[in-house]
C-alpha positions as CSV (number, residue, x, y, z in Angstrom):
1,M,-64.7,26.9,-6.8
2,L,-68.4,26.3,-6.5
3,A,-69.1,22.5,-6.6
4,S,-72.1,23.1,-8.9
5,S,-69.9,24.9,-11.5
6,I,-67.5,22.0,-12.2
7,K,-68.3,19.2,-14.7
8,V,-66.4,16.3,-16.1
9,G,-64.5,17.3,-19.2
10,Q,-64.2,20.9,-18.0
11,H,-60.8,22.6,-18.1
12,F,-59.5,24.6,-15.1
13,R,-56.4,26.5,-13.8
14,W,-55.0,26.0,-10.3
15,N,-52.5,27.9,-8.4
16,C,-50.8,27.2,-5.0
17,E,-49.2,30.4,-3.7
18,A,-47.7,28.5,-0.7
19,N,-45.2,26.5,-2.8
20,G,-45.3,28.4,-6.2
21,T,-46.8,25.5,-8.2
22,A,-49.5,26.1,-10.8
23,G,-51.0,24.4,-13.8
24,E,-53.9,23.6,-16.0
25,A,-56.0,20.4,-15.9
26,V,-59.2,18.8,-17.1
27,V,-61.8,17.2,-14.8
28,A,-61.8,13.4,-15.2
29,G,-64.3,12.6,-12.5
30,I,-66.2,13.9,-9.5
31,R,-66.9,11.9,-6.4
32,N,-68.6,12.5,-3.0
33,D,-67.6,11.0,0.3
34,R,-69.8,7.9,0.0
35,Q,-68.4,7.1,-3.5
36,E,-65.0,7.5,-1.9
37,G,-66.0,4.9,0.7
38,L,-65.6,7.2,3.7
39,S,-67.8,7.5,6.8
40,T,-70.3,10.4,7.2
41,E,-67.9,12.2,9.6
42,V,-65.8,13.2,6.6
43,E,-68.7,15.2,5.3
44,E,-67.8,17.9,7.8
45,Y,-64.5,18.4,6.0
46,V,-64.7,17.4,2.3
47,A,-67.5,18.2,0.0
48,L,-66.2,16.7,-3.3
49,W,-63.2,14.9,-4.7
50,I,-62.2,16.1,-8.1
51,E,-60.1,13.7,-10.2
52,A,-58.0,15.7,-12.7
53,N,-55.6,15.0,-15.5
54,G,-52.8,17.6,-15.7
55,R,-52.3,19.4,-19.0
56,I,-49.8,22.2,-18.3
57,G,-47.5,23.1,-15.4
58,S,-46.1,21.2,-12.5
59,R,-48.6,18.4,-12.8
60,A,-48.6,18.0,-16.6
61,Q,-49.2,14.5,-17.8
62,Q,-50.2,13.4,-14.2
63,S,-53.4,12.4,-12.6
64,F,-54.2,14.0,-9.2
65,E,-57.1,14.9,-6.9
66,I,-58.3,18.3,-5.7
67,L,-60.5,18.2,-2.6
68,L,-63.3,20.8,-2.3
69,G,-63.6,21.4,1.5
70,T,-66.7,22.4,3.3
71,D,-64.8,25.5,4.4
72,G,-65.0,26.8,0.9
73,Q,-61.4,26.1,0.1
74,S,-59.8,23.8,-2.4
75,Y,-56.9,21.6,-1.5
76,L,-54.1,19.8,-3.4
77,D,-52.0,17.4,-1.3
78,G,-53.3,19.2,1.8
79,T,-52.3,22.6,0.7
80,A,-54.8,25.3,-0.2
81,V,-55.1,26.2,-3.9
82,T,-57.1,28.6,-5.9
83,I,-59.1,27.3,-8.8
84,E,-60.4,29.1,-11.9
85,V,-62.9,27.1,-14.0
86,E,-63.0,27.9,-17.7
87,S,-66.3,29.1,-19.0
88,T,-68.3,26.5,-21.0
89,T,-70.2,29.1,-23.0
């Protein structure tokens, strides 16, 4: 997921092949490391923190965070996930 392509209120699908979980959610907030209250060393690992509200799937009706890593991967509870952002057009 490109950090510039995600916005508050946008819907997305996520899939974790490692444990077979998947779902749909809506972006509730976006924070960077400073807003998260972390030191600058974390900038080497996490680019953004995405607050999400689950809609469908294994996290339905739950709030959770997806981390966008500087390695180009997205993580949920420390496990890599794929993210597909719905088009806003």
